[in-house]
N, C-alpha and C positions, 0 to 999 in steps of 0.2 A: 500526521506526525505523532499525535497523542496516542493513537491506537498502537502504533509501533512501539512507542516508549512503554506503554502499559504492558504490552505483550512481551517485551524484552525482559521484564521482571517476573515472568511466569516460571513455574516449577518444571515445565517440560517443553520439549520442542513442539509437541503436538498442540499444546495450548498456545504457544507463541505463533505457530502457523495459523491457528484460528484467528488470532488478532490481526495477523497480516492479511487474511482474507477480508476482514472488516475494513482494514485500511485501504485495500484495493477497491472495495465497493464504495468507499468514501471518495476516491478519485473519480469514479464513475458519476457520483452525485455532483461533484464539482463540474464535470463536463455537462451534465444536465442543466445546472444552474447557469453555466456560461451561455447556453442557448436562450434562457430566460433573459439574461442581462442584454444579450444582443437584440432579442425581439422587442424589448421595451426601450432600447436606445441608450442604455447605460454605458455600453462599450461599442466600438466599431468592429468591422470585420477583421481588420489587421490584429487588433488586441485579442479578439476571440480566437483567431487561428493560432496565435502564439501561445496563449494559455491552454488551449485545447491540446496542442501538440505536447506541451510540458506535462499535462495530466496523463497523456498517453504514454510518455516515457516513464512517468512515475508508476503507472500501473504495471508496465513491463518489468521495472526493477523490483517492485514488490513481489510480483509473480515469480520472478527468478529466485529471489531470496526464499520465498515460501517453498518452491520446488526443491531447492537445495536442502532445506530443513527436513523435508519429508522423504527424500530419496537417499540421503547420506546415512550410513549405518551409525548407530548410537554407540559411543565408546562406553565401556563398562563403568568408568569413573564419572561419566557425565550426569550431572543433576539438573541441568538446565541449559539454555542456549549460550550462556556466557562461559561455561566450563568445558574444557576439552579433556 
């Protein structure tokens, strides 16, 4: 979430997209840490599966947003992701 917030304040779509990539990789890190938590017994299989699935959905949403930023033409008045 913090990577997305930081990227949202960027000066360009390209830079915002870079932060979205970082955020997506952070979701992958969460999935990796879920395996560790499961292996050491901090969580059970049911909790693991629920959180792993949520991280997968999060990765997909971030990826789609990043794709929309990089594929959509830039309006001439656009100075960043918040302006149209």
